[in-house]
C-alpha positions in Angstrom: 0.0 0.0 0.0 2.8 2.4 0.9 4.6 1.7 -2.4 1.5 2.5 -4.3 1.1 5.9 -2.6 4.8 6.6 -3.1 4.5 5.7 -6.8 1.4 8.0 -7.2 3.3 10.9 -5.4 6.4 10.5 -7.6 4.2 10.4 -10.7 2.3 13.5 -9.7 5.6 15.3 -9.1 6.9 14.2 -12.4 3.8 15.5 -14.2 4.0 18.9 -12.4 7.7 19.2 -13.3 6.9 18.3 -16.9 4.1 20.8 -17.1 6.2 23.5 -15.5 9.2 23.0 -17.9 6.9 23.1 -20.9 5.3 26.3 -19.7 1.8 24.8 -19.2 1.9 25.0 -15.4 2.3 28.3 -13.6 2.9 29.0 -9.9 1.3 32.4 -10.3 -1.9 32.9 -8.4 -5.1 32.3 -10.3 -7.6 35.0 -11.1 -9.9 33.9 -8.3 -7.3 33.9 -5.6 -7.3 36.5 -2.8 -3.8 37.7 -3.6 -3.8 40.8 -5.8 -0.8 41.8 -7.9 0.3 45.4 -7.9 -0.8 47.3 -10.9 2.0 48.0 -13.3 2.1 49.4 -16.8 3.4 47.1 -19.5 6.9 48.0 -20.7 7.2 49.1 -24.3 7.9 46.2 -26.5 10.6 46.3 -29.2 9.7 44.7 -32.4 12.5 42.4 -33.4 11.6 42.9 -37.0 12.6 46.6 -37.0 15.9 46.4 -35.3 18.8 47.1 -37.6 21.3 44.3 -37.6 24.1 42.8 -39.8 23.2 39.8 -41.9 25.0 37.8 -44.6 22.9 37.0 -47.7 23.3 34.2 -50.1 21.9 35.6 -53.4 21.8 32.1 -54.9 19.7 30.4 -52.3 18.0 33.7 -51.2 18.7 32.9 -47.5 20.1 35.2 -44.9 22.4 34.2 -42.0 24.0 35.6 -38.8 27.7 36.3 -39.0 28.5 33.3 -36.8 26.5 30.8 -38.9 28.7 27.9 -40.1 26.9 28.1 -43.5 28.4 31.6 -44.1 31.9 30.1 -44.7 30.4 27.9 -47.5 28.8 30.8 -49.5 30.7 31.5 -52.7 32.1 35.0 -53.0 30.0 35.8 -56.0 26.8 34.9 -54.1 27.7 36.6 -50.8 26.2 39.9 -49.9 26.6 41.8 -46.6 23.5 43.6 -45.4 22.8 45.9 -42.5 19.2 46.7 -41.9 15.8 45.4 -40.9 15.0 41.7 -40.9 11.5 42.5 -42.2 13.0 44.3 -45.2 14.9 41.1 -46.1 11.8 39.0 -45.9 9.9 41.6 -48.0 12.6 41.2 -50.6 12.0 37.5 -50.7 14.9 36.3 -48.5 14.3 33.4 -46.1 16.0 33.1 -42.7 18.4 30.2 -42.3 16.9 27.3 -40.4 20.3 26.6 -38.7 21.1 30.0 -37.2 17.6 31.4 -37.1 18.5 35.1 -37.5 
């Protein structure tokens, strides 16, 4: 009987840990709890699409990479372009982000 209760407790702890690590379990108080959070204003968000950064473009594959991506070393000189600007502009021009470095 004790082994069954221990097994159930360990299984419950495992599920809670799994839910917490995947972001589906929160230790924050629920909306119907008595604890009220202090009112704060939301910080301004920065759109990552409009931040000017340096990218390396491959004009042959029409992909763009971070400087540190290992694929950058494999781009032929005639296909390589350096670009500093907005990520959204590159996507609007038809370039696709590299799936390895995820710029």
